[in-house]
C-alpha positions as CSV (number, residue, x, y, z in Angstrom):
1,M,-42.1,-1.5,-176.0
2,V,-42.4,-4.9,-174.6
3,R,-40.2,-4.9,-171.4
4,N,-41.2,-8.7,-170.2
5,T,-44.0,-9.9,-172.0
6,A,-45.4,-10.3,-175.6
7,S,-49.3,-9.9,-174.8
8,A,-48.3,-6.2,-174.0
9,I,-47.7,-5.9,-177.7
10,P,-50.4,-3.4,-178.9
11,P,-52.9,-5.2,-181.5
12,A,-53.1,-4.7,-185.4
13,P,-54.7,-1.1,-186.1
14,G,-58.5,-1.4,-186.3
15,G,-58.2,-4.4,-183.9
16,R,-59.2,-6.7,-187.4
17,P,-59.3,-10.4,-186.3
18,Q,-56.7,-12.8,-188.4
19,S,-57.7,-16.2,-189.0
20,A,-54.5,-17.3,-190.2
21,L,-51.5,-16.9,-190.2
22,P,-50.3,-15.3,-193.8
23,P,-48.7,-17.3,-196.0
24,A,-44.8,-17.4,-196.2
25,P,-43.2,-15.4,-199.2
26,G,-43.8,-17.6,-202.5
27,G,-46.1,-19.2,-201.0
28,A,-44.0,-22.0,-199.3
29,P,-45.0,-23.2,-195.5
30,E,-42.9,-22.0,-193.1
31,P,-41.2,-25.0,-191.4
32,A,-42.2,-24.5,-187.7
33,G,-39.9,-25.1,-184.7
34,A,-40.0,-25.2,-180.9
35,P,-43.5,-24.0,-179.8
36,A,-42.5,-20.1,-178.8
37,A,-42.8,-18.8,-175.3
38,E,-43.9,-15.5,-174.6
39,A,-40.6,-13.9,-173.6
40,D,-39.4,-15.3,-177.1
41,V,-41.8,-13.2,-179.0
42,A,-40.9,-10.1,-176.9
43,R,-37.3,-11.1,-177.6
44,V,-38.2,-11.0,-181.4
45,F,-40.3,-7.5,-180.5
46,R,-37.5,-6.1,-178.9
47,D,-34.9,-6.7,-181.1
48,E,-36.1,-6.6,-184.6
49,Y,-39.0,-4.1,-184.3
50,A,-37.0,-0.4,-185.3
51,R,-35.4,-2.3,-188.3
52,A,-38.6,-3.4,-189.1
53,V,-40.5,0.1,-189.2
54,A,-37.2,1.6,-191.1
55,V,-37.7,-1.2,-193.8
56,L,-41.4,-0.5,-194.1
57,T,-40.9,3.3,-193.8
58,R,-37.9,2.6,-196.9
59,L,-40.8,0.7,-198.8
60,L,-44.1,2.3,-197.9
61,G,-42.0,6.6,-197.7
62,D,-44.8,6.8,-194.8
63,I,-44.0,6.3,-191.5
64,D,-47.4,5.9,-189.3
65,A,-47.9,3.3,-192.2
66,A,-44.9,1.9,-191.3
67,E,-45.2,1.6,-187.6
68,D,-48.8,0.0,-188.3
69,A,-47.7,-2.8,-190.5
70,V,-45.2,-3.9,-188.0
71,Q,-47.5,-3.6,-185.3
72,E,-49.7,-5.9,-187.5
73,A,-47.3,-8.3,-188.2
74,F,-46.5,-8.5,-184.6
75,T,-49.8,-9.1,-183.4
76,L,-49.8,-11.8,-186.0
77,A,-46.5,-13.3,-184.4
78,V,-48.2,-13.1,-180.7
79,R,-51.7,-15.1,-181.7
80,H,-49.6,-18.0,-183.7
81,W,-45.7,-18.3,-182.5
82,P,-46.5,-19.5,-179.5
83,S,-48.0,-22.6,-180.9
84,T,-46.2,-22.9,-184.8
85,G,-42.8,-21.9,-182.9
86,L,-40.6,-19.4,-183.9
87,P,-39.9,-19.1,-187.9
88,P,-36.4,-19.8,-189.2
89,S,-36.0,-16.4,-189.8
90,P,-37.9,-14.5,-187.3
91,A,-36.6,-10.6,-188.8
92,G,-37.7,-12.0,-192.0
93,W,-41.1,-13.5,-191.4
94,I,-42.2,-10.1,-189.6
95,I,-40.5,-7.8,-192.3
96,T,-42.6,-10.1,-194.8
97,T,-45.7,-9.9,-193.3
98,A,-45.7,-6.4,-192.3
99,R,-44.8,-5.6,-196.1
100,N,-47.7,-8.0,-197.2
101,R,-50.2,-6.6,-194.9
102,A,-49.7,-2.8,-195.8
103,T,-49.7,-3.9,-199.8
104,D,-53.0,-5.2,-199.1
105,R,-54.3,-2.6,-197.2
106,L,-52.9,-0.3,-199.9
107,R,-54.7,-2.1,-202.6
108,R,-58.0,-2.5,-200.9
109,E,-57.9,1.8,-200.5
110,A,-56.8,2.3,-203.9
111,G,-60.2,2.9,-205.0
112,R,-60.9,5.6,-202.5
113,G,-58.3,8.1,-204.3
114,D,-55.2,9.1,-206.5
115,K,-53.2,8.9,-203.0
116,H,-53.4,5.6,-202.3
117,L,-53.3,3.8,-205.4
118,K,-50.0,5.9,-205.9
119,A,-48.8,4.3,-202.8
120,A,-50.0,1.0,-203.8
121,Q,-48.3,1.7,-206.9
122,L,-45.1,2.7,-205.1
123,L,-45.1,-0.6,-203.0
124,A,-45.2,-3.1,-205.9
125,S,-42.5,-0.8,-208.1
126,R,-40.0,-1.5,-204.6
127,S,-41.0,-4.9,-204.6
128,P,-40.9,-6.4,-208.2
129,A,-40.5,-9.9,-207.3
130,V,-41.5,-11.7,-204.0
131,P,-38.2,-13.3,-202.4
132,T,-37.8,-16.6,-200.4
133,P,-37.2,-15.5,-196.1
134,E,-34.0,-16.5,-196.9
135,E,-33.3,-13.9,-199.7
136,L,-34.9,-11.4,-197.5
137,V,-33.1,-11.6,-194.3
138,I,-30.0,-11.5,-196.3
139,T,-30.8,-8.6,-198.1
140,E,-32.1,-6.8,-195.0
141,L,-28.9,-8.1,-193.0
142,A,-26.3,-6.9,-196.0
143,R,-27.2,-3.7,-194.9
144,E,-25.8,-3.7,-191.5
145,G,-22.2,-2.0,-190.8
146,T,-22.9,-0.1,-194.0
147,V,-23.9,4.0,-194.7
148,D,-26.6,2.4,-196.6
149,D,-28.5,1.4,-193.3
150,D,-32.2,1.9,-192.8
151,R,-32.6,3.1,-189.7
152,L,-29.6,5.6,-190.5
153,R,-31.6,7.0,-192.6
154,L,-34.9,7.0,-190.4
155,M,-32.6,8.7,-188.1
156,F,-32.0,11.6,-190.1
157,T,-35.3,11.7,-191.5
158,C,-36.4,12.1,-187.8
159,C,-33.3,14.7,-187.5
160,H,-34.6,17.0,-190.1
161,P,-34.1,20.7,-189.5
162,A,-37.9,21.3,-190.5
163,L,-38.8,19.4,-187.1
164,A,-38.3,21.0,-183.6
165,A,-34.8,20.2,-181.8
166,N,-36.9,18.7,-179.0
167,A,-39.1,16.2,-181.2
168,Q,-36.2,15.4,-183.6
169,V,-34.9,13.4,-180.3
170,A,-38.0,12.1,-179.1
171,L,-39.2,10.4,-182.3
172,T,-35.5,8.5,-183.6
173,L,-35.8,7.8,-179.5
174,R,-39.2,6.1,-179.8
175,L,-38.6,4.7,-183.9
176,L,-35.1,4.0,-184.0
177,G,-33.9,3.1,-180.1
178,G,-37.4,1.8,-179.2
179,L,-37.9,3.0,-175.5
180,T,-41.9,4.2,-174.7
181,T,-43.7,7.4,-174.5
182,A,-43.0,7.2,-170.8
183,E,-39.3,6.5,-170.8
184,I,-38.9,9.5,-173.6
185,A,-40.7,11.7,-171.2
186,H,-38.5,11.0,-167.8
187,A,-35.2,11.7,-170.8
188,F,-36.7,14.8,-171.1
189,L,-38.3,15.5,-167.6
190,V,-41.8,16.0,-168.7
191,P,-45.5,14.9,-168.6
192,E,-46.1,11.4,-170.5
193,T,-49.2,13.0,-172.1
194,T,-46.6,16.4,-173.5
195,M,-44.4,13.6,-175.1
196,A,-47.3,11.7,-176.7
197,Q,-48.6,15.0,-178.0
198,R,-45.0,16.3,-179.1
199,L,-44.3,12.5,-181.2
200,V,-47.9,13.1,-182.8
201,R,-47.2,16.3,-184.0
202,A,-43.6,15.2,-185.3
203,K,-44.5,12.4,-187.3
204,A,-47.2,14.6,-189.1
205,K,-44.8,17.3,-189.6
206,I,-42.9,14.7,-192.0
207,R,-45.9,13.5,-193.4
208,E,-47.2,16.9,-194.4
209,A,-44.0,18.4,-195.4
210,R,-43.0,15.7,-197.0
211,I,-39.8,15.0,-195.5
212,P,-37.3,12.7,-197.9
213,Y,-36.6,9.2,-196.4
214,R,-32.5,9.8,-197.2
215,V,-29.3,10.4,-195.4
216,P,-27.8,13.6,-195.9
217,R,-24.9,14.4,-198.3
218,G,-22.0,16.5,-198.2
219,A,-22.7,19.7,-196.6
220,E,-25.8,19.2,-195.4
221,L,-24.3,16.8,-192.6
222,P,-22.4,19.2,-189.9
223,A,-26.1,20.6,-189.5
224,R,-27.9,17.6,-188.7
225,L,-25.5,15.7,-186.7
226,Q,-26.3,17.5,-183.2
227,P,-29.7,16.0,-182.7
228,V,-28.5,12.6,-184.1
229,L,-25.3,12.6,-181.4
230,A,-28.2,13.4,-179.0
231,V,-30.4,10.4,-180.2
232,V,-27.6,8.2,-179.9
233,Y,-26.6,9.7,-176.0
234,L,-30.2,9.6,-174.9
235,I,-30.6,6.2,-175.9
236,F,-27.4,5.0,-174.1
237,N,-28.2,6.2,-171.3
238,E,-31.6,4.7,-171.0
239,G,-30.2,1.2,-171.6
240,Y,-27.3,2.2,-168.8
241,S,-29.1,3.2,-166.5
242,A,-32.8,2.4,-167.4
243,S,-35.5,5.1,-166.1
244,S,-38.1,2.6,-164.8
245,G,-38.6,-1.6,-164.5
246,G,-36.9,-3.9,-162.6
247,P,-33.1,-4.4,-164.6
248,R,-31.1,-1.5,-164.1
249,I,-29.2,-1.8,-167.5
250,R,-31.0,-2.5,-170.7
251,E,-28.3,-4.0,-172.9
252,D,-30.3,-4.2,-175.9
253,L,-30.1,0.0,-175.6
254,C,-26.3,0.2,-175.0
255,R,-26.0,-2.6,-177.8
256,E,-28.0,-0.4,-180.2
257,A,-26.7,3.2,-179.1
258,I,-23.0,1.9,-179.5
259,R,-24.1,0.0,-183.0
260,L,-25.6,3.8,-184.1
261,G,-22.5,5.3,-182.8
262,R,-19.8,2.8,-185.2
263,L,-22.5,3.8,-187.9
264,L,-22.0,7.7,-187.7
265,A,-18.3,6.9,-187.2
266,T,-18.5,5.0,-190.7
267,L,-20.0,7.7,-192.4
268,M,-18.2,11.1,-191.2
269,P,-14.4,9.6,-189.6
270,D,-13.9,13.6,-190.0
271,E,-16.0,14.2,-187.0
272,V,-14.5,14.4,-183.9
273,E,-17.4,14.8,-181.9
274,V,-18.6,11.6,-183.3
275,K,-15.4,10.1,-182.1
276,G,-16.1,11.6,-178.8
277,L,-19.6,10.5,-178.7
278,L,-18.5,6.8,-179.5
279,A,-15.4,6.5,-177.0
280,L,-17.6,7.7,-174.5
281,M,-19.9,5.1,-174.5
282,L,-17.3,2.2,-174.8
283,L,-15.7,3.7,-171.6
284,T,-18.7,4.0,-169.7
285,E,-19.8,0.3,-171.2
286,S,-16.5,-1.0,-170.5
287,R,-17.3,-0.6,-166.5
288,R,-20.8,-2.3,-166.8
289,A,-19.7,-5.2,-165.3
290,A,-18.4,-4.1,-162.1
291,R,-21.4,-1.8,-161.9
292,D,-24.1,-3.8,-161.5
293,T,-23.0,-7.6,-160.0
294,G,-26.6,-8.5,-159.1
295,G,-26.7,-6.8,-155.8
296,G,-27.8,-3.3,-156.8
297,P,-25.7,-1.0,-158.6
298,V,-22.1,-0.6,-157.6
299,L,-20.6,3.4,-157.3
300,L,-17.7,4.5,-159.1
301,A,-15.1,4.0,-155.9
302,D,-16.6,0.9,-155.1
303,Q,-16.3,-0.6,-158.5
304,D,-13.8,-3.8,-158.7
305,R,-11.7,-2.3,-161.6
306,G,-10.4,-5.9,-162.7
307,L,-13.8,-6.3,-163.5
308,W,-13.6,-3.7,-166.2
309,D,-13.7,-4.5,-169.5
310,S,-10.1,-3.8,-171.2
311,A,-10.8,-4.0,-174.8
312,L,-13.7,-1.2,-174.5
313,V,-11.2,0.7,-172.5
314,A,-7.8,0.4,-174.5
315,E,-10.5,1.4,-177.6
316,G,-12.5,4.5,-176.1
317,Q,-9.1,5.5,-174.8
318,E,-7.6,5.6,-178.5
319,L,-10.5,7.5,-179.5
320,V,-10.2,10.0,-177.0
321,R,-6.3,10.5,-178.3
322,Q,-7.7,10.7,-182.2
323,C,-9.6,13.4,-180.8
324,L,-6.9,15.6,-178.7
325,R,-4.9,15.0,-181.7
326,R,-7.6,17.1,-183.5
327,N,-7.8,20.0,-180.4
328,Q,-11.6,20.8,-181.3
329,P,-13.1,20.3,-178.4
330,G,-16.4,19.5,-178.2
331,P,-19.2,18.0,-175.4
332,Y,-18.6,14.8,-175.9
333,Q,-15.3,14.5,-176.5
334,L,-14.5,16.4,-173.2
335,Q,-17.0,13.9,-171.5
336,A,-15.3,11.2,-173.0
337,A,-11.6,12.2,-171.5
338,I,-13.3,12.2,-168.1
339,A,-14.5,9.2,-168.2
340,A,-10.6,8.1,-169.7
341,V,-9.1,10.2,-167.1
342,H,-11.2,7.4,-164.3
343,S,-10.2,4.2,-166.6
344,D,-6.2,5.1,-166.1
345,A,-6.4,5.1,-162.6
346,P,-5.9,1.7,-161.3
347,D,-8.2,2.4,-158.1
348,A,-10.4,5.2,-156.8
349,A,-7.8,6.7,-154.9
350,A,-5.3,7.1,-157.4
351,T,-7.7,9.3,-159.3
352,D,-6.3,12.4,-160.5
353,W,-9.4,15.0,-159.9
354,H,-7.6,17.7,-160.5
355,Q,-7.9,16.9,-164.2
356,I,-11.1,15.9,-164.0
357,L,-12.3,19.1,-162.4
358,R,-10.5,21.2,-165.0
359,L,-12.5,19.3,-167.9
360,Y,-16.2,19.8,-166.0
361,D,-14.5,23.5,-166.1
362,Q,-14.0,23.4,-169.8
363,L,-17.4,21.6,-170.3
364,L,-19.4,24.0,-168.1
365,E,-17.8,26.7,-170.4
366,L,-19.4,24.4,-173.9
367,A,-22.6,23.2,-172.8
368,P,-23.4,25.1,-169.4
369,G,-26.1,23.4,-167.5
370,P,-27.5,22.3,-164.1
371,V,-26.8,18.4,-164.6
372,V,-22.9,19.1,-165.7
373,A,-22.7,21.3,-162.5
374,L,-24.3,18.9,-160.4
375,N,-21.5,15.8,-161.8
376,R,-18.7,19.3,-161.1
377,A,-19.8,19.5,-158.2
378,V,-18.8,15.7,-157.1
379,A,-15.1,16.0,-158.3
380,L,-15.2,19.6,-156.4
381,A,-16.4,17.9,-153.4
382,E,-13.3,15.3,-153.9
383,L,-10.9,18.2,-153.7
384,K,-11.9,20.4,-151.2
385,G,-14.4,18.9,-149.4
386,P,-18.6,18.2,-149.6
387,E,-19.6,21.9,-147.7
388,P,-18.5,23.9,-151.0
389,A,-19.5,21.3,-153.3
390,L,-23.3,21.6,-151.4
391,R,-23.0,24.8,-151.2
392,L,-23.1,24.8,-155.2
393,V,-25.7,22.0,-155.7
394,D,-28.1,23.7,-153.8
395,A,-28.3,26.6,-156.0
396,L,-28.9,24.5,-159.0
397,G,-32.6,23.8,-158.9
398,L,-32.6,20.4,-159.7
399,E,-35.7,18.9,-157.4
400,S,-37.4,17.5,-160.2
401,Y,-34.5,15.4,-160.7
402,Y,-33.5,12.1,-158.4
403,P,-29.8,12.1,-159.2
404,F,-29.9,16.2,-157.0
405,H,-30.9,15.0,-154.1
406,A,-28.8,11.6,-154.3
407,V,-25.8,13.8,-153.9
408,R,-27.0,16.1,-151.8
409,A,-27.8,13.1,-149.8
410,A,-24.4,11.6,-149.8
411,F,-22.7,15.0,-149.2
412,L,-24.7,15.5,-146.1
413,A,-24.0,12.5,-144.6
414,R,-20.2,12.9,-145.0
415,L,-20.8,15.9,-143.1
416,G,-22.9,14.4,-140.4
417,R,-25.9,16.2,-140.7
418,S,-28.0,12.3,-140.9
419,S,-31.3,14.0,-140.5
420,E,-30.8,15.9,-143.6
421,A,-29.3,13.4,-145.6
422,A,-32.4,10.8,-144.7
423,A,-34.8,13.5,-145.8
424,A,-32.6,14.0,-148.9
425,Y,-32.8,10.3,-149.6
426,S,-35.9,10.3,-149.1
427,A,-36.5,12.6,-151.8
428,A,-34.2,10.6,-153.9
429,L,-36.5,7.5,-153.4
430,Q,-39.8,9.0,-153.9
431,L,-38.4,10.4,-157.6
432,A,-36.4,6.9,-158.6
433,G,-38.2,4.7,-161.1
434,N,-36.0,2.0,-161.6
435,A,-36.1,-1.0,-158.8
436,A,-32.5,-1.4,-158.7
437,D,-32.1,2.3,-157.7
438,R,-34.6,2.4,-155.1
439,G,-33.4,-0.7,-153.5
440,F,-29.7,1.4,-153.6
441,L,-31.6,4.5,-152.1
442,E,-33.5,2.2,-149.5
443,T,-30.3,1.4,-148.3
444,R,-28.6,4.4,-148.5
445,L,-31.7,6.0,-146.3
446,R,-31.8,3.3,-143.7
447,A,-28.1,4.2,-142.8
448,A,-28.9,7.8,-142.5
449,Q,-31.8,7.4,-140.3
450,L,-29.7,4.9,-137.8
451,G,-26.9,8.2,-138.2
452,A,-29.8,10.4,-137.4
453,A,-31.3,8.1,-134.3
454,G,-27.6,8.0,-132.8
455,Q,-27.7,11.7,-132.8
456,D,-30.6,12.2,-131.0
457,L,-29.1,9.7,-128.4
458,D,-26.7,11.7,-127.8
């Protein structure tokens, strides 16, 4: 996925040179707009790549072929849009160009075997008439907000039970969330090469097992829900706290995760964990303006709560209340309830830490794990002080997770153990990949080093 420059978009498959723009659908030339900057092309890539791949997967029935066609269309856009300008409907141009390129390739390869001939016939049957750009865009945008959504189809395809659970989440993050392999590897705490191999194997499995491209029906849905929720949650987490790059918050990923969460809530209104996840994302997103003010991340205790989005808070709290009435607690609902308790407090001092600790106890019982235990330790420190919390944290074994070292450092600083706090902040700094996080940790490290120097003088 492109972050800052459209020139980073990978070349078209095979590196074949393209000397001219593909004709507009119907043969009419696209009117040129103002010259497009690289940032404009990158923005379209960021906003439309996932939808384009999903639409082409529906048309082609093959994820690899869809990705190749979309990459080729964006390569053409990189070459031509800076001089011709953005077309009136960039999404329609990309989807149409990708479809035309895929059709041409299948026709060229039709003589190589029955498989290619059948694919070409299938694509032709699904595209009996070539629409205008405007007709295409209207058709595709009409899918938004309905359960018949191409991205949701693709998500459930990637989360098919035939795939390993970690491959389900990783592949959907790549195709639907637009995350890079490195970002997905960071989310799973595995090497990038391991994740790349996992993605290749997952796509091969879909192809070989002929996994259908559709939304599951009826009784199939509950069993397929957990990996889908995990996908949405990881997309949101990467957007809300980017693992690498300059900006700490990637609004495009946050928006996409919330959009997918709302879509799932429409599809499965009786699934309380879907509501819980949506509530958790809304309540977390409500704090974004107060959390990142341009000068680095602001901790929850230091945030100006007047900057919190009251509409998102109200919507999230209402969803939590709906979940509580069902009395079927799950991990996402409990995390949303914790966020709701924070949102109820007018200031940090008024936070009901006893209730938060009880909720973390329930969460640890339902979804045991070191990251949950780390967050519970933060709540424990607010009630009983940093010393017992530090003992719990030291037993977690999360040395490759930078928040582990940052939490330890904060506890050590509160205990007046400045030299140890500086060492912990230094360890966190070595693992943090985001520039904003690094700046925050550097500030804390300097403060701990000053405190340690003062202790030495004493």
